[in-house]
N, C-alpha and C positions, 0 to 999 in steps of 0.2 A: 230642270235644266235652266241655267242662267241665260237670260236673254239680253240683247243689247238694248240699252235705254236710249231712246232718241232724244236729241237735243233741240233746243229752241231753234226755229228756222225750218224744221221738218213740217211740211204742211199737215201731216196727220194730227199734230197737236191742236190744230184749229178746227178739226172735224168733230161734229156732234156724233156721239156713238150711237150705233144702231141698237135698238131695243132687243133684248134677249128674251125670246118667248119659250125657247126649249133649251134645257141644259143638256148638252151632249157630252160624250166622252172628250171631245176636243176642247170644249169650254172648261171642263174639269181639269184637264191637263194644262191648259193655259193658266188657270187660276193657281195651280200648284207651282208652275214656272214663275208666275208673278210674285208669289210669296217668297220663293227662293231668291229671285232677283232683287226684291226689296231688301231682304235680310242681308244679302251679299253687299249691297250698296249702302247698308247701314241707314236706311230710310225708315219712315214710319207709315208711308203710304205709297201706292203705285196704281195708276190707272192704265187700262188697256191701251189707250192712245200712246202712252209712254213706252210701250214695247211695239208700237207700230200698227196697232189694230183698233180701228174706230168702233168700239163696242161699249155698251153700258155695263162694264165690269170693272170693279176696283177692289183693292185689298188695303187693309189698315191694320197695323199692330203697334200699339203704344204701350204694351205691357212692360217694356224696359224703362219707360220714363217714370220719374218720380212725380207724384201729383198730376197724373194724366187726366184725372176727372174727379170732381168731388161727389158726383153721383152718376149712376148708370141704371136706367130702368129699361127693361125689355118687356114689352106687352104689359106695361103698368106695374111690373114687379121689380123691386130693387135686385140688382144682379152684380156679382163681382166681375170687374173688368176682365180679369184673367180667364174667366170661363168662356168668354166669347172671342178671345184672341187666338190666332189672327182672324179678323172679321173680313170675310169675303162676301161682297154684296153686288147685286145687279139691280138695274132699273130704279135707282133711288129717287125719292121725292123728299125734299127737305123744307122745313119751315123754321126760320130763325126766330129767336126771341127778340124782344124790343131793344135790349141793351147791346150796344156795339162796343167791342173791346179790341184794342190794338195790341198786337204781339208780333214778335219776329217770326218770319216764315222763310223757309228755303224750299227748293224743289230739285228733285233728281235730274230733271231736264234742263236745269240752270245751275250747274255745279259752281260753287264758290259765290253765288249771289244770294244775299239775304236782305230782307227788308221788313219794315213794320207794315202790317196789313190789318185793316179794321174789318172785323166780322162779328156777327151775332155771338154773344157769349154762351148762349144755350141754344140747343136745337131739338126739334122733334123730327125724326126721319122715318119714313116708311121704306124699308129695304126688303128685297127678296134674297133668299139664300140659294145656294146650289141644290139644296134638298127640297126646294119648292115651298119653303115656309115664307110667310110674310112677317117681318118683325117691325113692331112699332118701338123705336129706340128714342130715348130721351137722355141727353147728357150735356156736359159742359167741358170746359178746359181744352187741353190739347186734343183729346179724343174728338170733341165737337169740331175743332178747327181742322183736324186731319180729314174728317168725313166731308166737310165743306170744300176743302182744297181739292180732294179727289173727285167729288161730284162736279166741281167746276171743270176739271179736265174732261170729264165725260160729256160735257156740253161745249167743249171747244174754248173754254175760258181759261186763261193763264193767270198766275198770280201777279204777273207784271201789269195786267189789266186793272188790278185793284190797288196798285201803288199810286202814290201821289205823283202828279206830273213832274214835280221837282226831282223826286227820287228816280223816276224813269229817265229823265234827262241826264242825271248824274251817272246812270249806268249805260249810256248810249254806246260808248266804246266797247264795253264788255259784251253787250248784246250783239253788236256787229261782229265781234270775234266769234261768238258762239254760232251765229248764223253762218259765217264762213265755214266753220268746222262742220256744221250740220250739212251744208251743201256739198262739202267734200265727201262726207260719209255717204250721202245719197248717190253721188257719182260712182263711188266704189261699189256700192250694192248693185247698181244698174249695169256695171261692166263685168 
């Protein structure tokens, strides 16, 4: 089922997600819906907050991107990217490498807004799966960037928080318009 993606201004986007200690049928159904919603919106990632639920659950699929990563290691073994897509993960812990790389990012909760964001170029992440496995994942490129972006969402951090002050100021009108739209959507849902 395709779910509504909440827009900037919805308070749920600023909430730190609750840890998931038990994967229930509801969590599995939510994850399926999130993959479907992400694909429908032509995104490469989606966090539970973006569908209105403050939980430590996110999905990423960069398999359609060219050069999504130069390497992917799962539990120390080289792995083909396509074998783990879409990646559905819970309760992530990420450690970034020392090199910071700037690249353009967008966000499904900020339609039409894109900006240069600096992030670690490589990551090592500990992720849990819906099957109860713990994965030690190492990667770079768009894959690493998408995991970092979604993990930020799970912690109530938005990509505008990582923009330069000048860029954020230049987007002031667009952000206010998004906030108004989000507030109108919230009023509709409550009535």
